[in-house]
N, C-alpha and C positions, 0 to 999 in steps of 0.2 A: 877463937875456936869454937865458941859457942854459937857464933853466928854462922859459921861454916856448917856446924852440926845441924843447925835448924834449918839453913839454907838446903842442906842435903836431905834432910827429913821432908821438907816441904816439896822438893823436886820429886822425891819418892812418891809422896801422896798425889802429887799432880800427875805423874806416870801412872799411877793405879787408877786415878779417875778418868784420865784420857783412855786407858786401856778398856775401862768399863764403858766410857761413852762410845768408843769404837765399836765394841761388842753390840751395844744397844743400837747404834747407827747401822751396824751390818744387819742385825734382826730387823730393824725398821725398813731397810732397803729391801730385804728379802720379802717382808710383808707387803711392801709397795708393789714389788715385781709380781707377787702373787695376785695382788688387787688388779694391776693392770692385765695380767693374763685372763683373770676371771671376767673383767669387763670386756676385754676382746672376745672371749668365749660367749659371754652373755649377748653382745652385739650380733655374733654369728648365729647364735640361736634365735634371736629376735628377727633376724633376716629370714631364717628358715621358718620361722612361725608365720612371718608375713606372707612367705611364699606359699605356705600351707592354707592359710586363709583365702589368698588369691586362687589356689588350685580349687579349693573348696567352693569358692564362688563360681568358678568356671564349670566345675562338675554339676552344680545346680543348674546352670544355664544350659548345659548340654543334655542334662536329664529332662528338662523343660521342653527342649527342642525334640528330643526323641519321643516324649509322651505326645507332642503336638503331631509329630509325624506318624505315630501310631494311630492317633485318632484319625488323621487324614487317610491313612490306608484303610482303616476299618471303615470308614464312610465310603471310600471308593470301593471296597470289597461288598458292601452293601448295595451300591448302586450297581455293580456289575452283576451281582445276582438278580436284581430287579430287572435289569436289561436281558440277562439270560433267559429268565422266567417269561418275560413278555415275548422274546425271539421265539421260543418254544411254542408260546400260545399262537403266534402270527404263523408259524409253520404249520401248526395244525389246522388253523382257520384257512390258511392258503390251500392246504392240501384238501380240505373238504370243499372248498370253492371250486378247486379243479375238478375234484370227483363229480361235483354237482354239475358243472359245466359240461362234462364229457357226455352226460346223459340228457343234455338240453338239446332242443330242437335246433337252435342256432350253431351248436357245434356240429351237430350232424349234417347240417346244410353245408358248413365249411368244410367238412371232411368229404362230402360228396362232390362239392365243387372242386376242390383241390385234387381229388382222385381223377375226376373227368379231365382236368387240366392237363394232369401227369400222364394220362392215358393218351389224350390227343397229342401231347408233345412227343412221347415215346413212339407213338404209331407213325407219326410224320418223320421223326428221325429214322426209323426202321425202314420206312418206305423210301426215303432220299438214299439210304444206305444201299437198299436192295437195288434201286434204278441205277446207282452209280456202279455197283458191283456187277450186274449182270446186263446192263443196257450199254456199257462203254465198250 
């Protein structure tokens, strides 16, 4: 009987120890699950951070491209202003040249000659018309 009592007592102690081990195992499994979830979340965050750096790099590239294009547009605007200024100068020079030519002897001769040709042509046309109108 003594052996049965000892056996019963040992069995009881083993069951208590087993219960403690099960509880500790449960706690350990919960900690492991939380650690796994934490690692998974950490991996997701690392991927997002990686994307953030990629986007930041892309943003810098785009900013550089925009700055280059702004510089190009500014250069084109400057060139356009120079061309417009030169065009205005050329208009003024051309207008002065035309005005000067209008008062030149060569222009007067051309106008006189053109007027004479026009008069002769008109006179001949009028004469032919009159002849056709009244002579027919």
